[in-house]
C-alpha positions in Angstrom: 16.9 -33.6 -24.4 16.9 -37.3 -25.3 16.0 -38.4 -21.8 12.5 -39.6 -21.3 10.2 -37.5 -19.1 7.9 -40.3 -17.9 10.1 -41.5 -15.0 9.8 -37.9 -13.5 6.0 -38.0 -14.0 5.7 -41.4 -12.4 7.8 -40.2 -9.4 5.7 -37.0 -9.1 2.5 -39.0 -9.1 3.9 -41.5 -6.6 4.9 -38.7 -4.2 1.6 -36.9 -4.5 -0.3 -40.2 -4.0 1.8 -41.1 -0.9 1.2 -37.6 0.7 -2.5 -37.9 0.0 -2.7 -41.4 1.4 -0.9 -40.3 4.6 -3.2 -37.3 5.1 -6.3 -39.5 4.5 -5.2 -42.3 6.9 -4.2 -39.7 9.5 -7.7 -38.1 9.2 -9.5 -41.5 9.5 -7.4 -42.9 12.3 -6.6 -39.8 14.2 -8.1 -39.0 17.6 -10.7 -36.3 17.9 -11.0 -34.4 21.2 -13.8 -31.9 21.8 -12.7 -31.1 25.4 -11.8 -27.4 25.7 -8.8 -28.2 27.8 -7.2 -30.0 24.9 -6.3 -26.7 23.1 -4.9 -25.1 26.2 -1.2 -24.8 26.8 0.4 -27.2 29.3 3.0 -25.7 31.6 4.4 -28.7 33.5 1.2 -29.3 35.4 0.5 -25.7 36.3 -2.3 -23.6 34.9 -1.2 -21.1 32.2 -0.3 -17.7 33.6 -0.7 -14.5 31.6 -0.5 -14.2 27.8 1.9 -16.2 25.6 2.3 -13.1 23.5 5.3 -11.4 25.0 7.3 -8.7 23.5 10.9 -9.5 22.9 13.6 -7.0 22.3 14.6 -6.5 18.7 18.2 -7.5 19.7 17.1 -11.1 19.7 15.9 -10.9 16.1 18.9 -8.9 15.0 21.3 -11.5 16.4 19.3 -14.3 14.8 19.4 -12.6 11.4 23.1 -12.0 11.7 23.7 -15.6 12.7 21.8 -16.9 9.7 23.6 -14.5 7.3 27.1 -15.5 8.5 26.1 -19.1 8.7 25.0 -19.2 5.1 28.3 -17.5 4.1 30.2 -20.3 5.9 28.5 -22.8 3.6 29.9 -21.0 0.6 33.4 -21.2 2.1 32.9 -24.9 2.9 31.9 -25.5 -0.8 35.1 -23.6 -1.9 37.2 -25.8 0.4 35.8 -28.9 -1.2 36.6 -27.7 -4.7 39.8 -25.8 -4.0 42.0 -28.0 -6.3 39.8 -27.4 -9.3 39.5 -23.7 -8.7 43.2 -23.0 -8.4 44.7 -19.6 -7.5 41.8 -17.7 -9.1 39.4 -19.4 -6.6 41.8 -18.7 -3.8 41.9 -15.0 -4.6 38.1 -14.9 -4.9 37.5 -16.5 -1.6 40.0 -14.1 0.0 37.9 -11.2 -1.4 34.8 -12.9 -0.2 36.2 -13.3 3.4 37.4 -9.7 3.3 33.9 -8.5 2.5 32.5 -10.6 5.3 35.1 -9.1 7.7 34.3 -5.6 6.5 30.6 -6.3 7.2 31.4 -7.7 10.7 33.5 -4.6 11.5 30.7 -2.3 10.3 28.1 -4.1 12.5 30.5 -3.9 15.4 31.1 -0.2 14.9 27.4 0.6 14.5 26.7 -1.2 17.7 24.6 -4.1 16.3 26.6 -6.5 18.4 26.3 -4.6 21.7 24.1 -5.9 24.4 22.9 -4.6 27.7 23.0 -1.2 29.3 26.3 -0.1 27.6 24.5 0.2 24.3 21.7 2.3 25.7 24.2 4.5 27.5 25.9 5.1 24.2 22.6 6.0 22.6 21.7 8.3 25.4 25.1 10.1 25.3 24.7 10.5 21.5 21.3 12.0 21.9 22.5 14.4 24.6 25.3 15.5 22.4 22.9 16.2 19.5 20.4 18.1 21.8 17.7 15.5 21.8 16.0 14.3 24.9 
């Protein structure tokens, strides 16, 4: 705790001042348009058709979430690969357990049908509902 705090305070003040200056200069020098067509969407020279608020299938969001989850986990594995000499065999065993948990999660998602796309998934759901007496 012997390090002085004033360099951090100076840095913080400099960053806040720079951000404030950029916002003020942008406001003063920026263009202002009051034309109503300025706020409209531009579709390659064609007038906009319909609403931009379309419903997407939940499958798109599910795949995006799964990608983010497994992508973040790959960052942990990459960090282990950088420090593997310092971690030794204990780190190796821990990363094997970690990868095993990831594989178990992937197999679970596969079995549940979270990775299925198209009509095959809906046929399976329909068959399951018919077997259980739902319609």
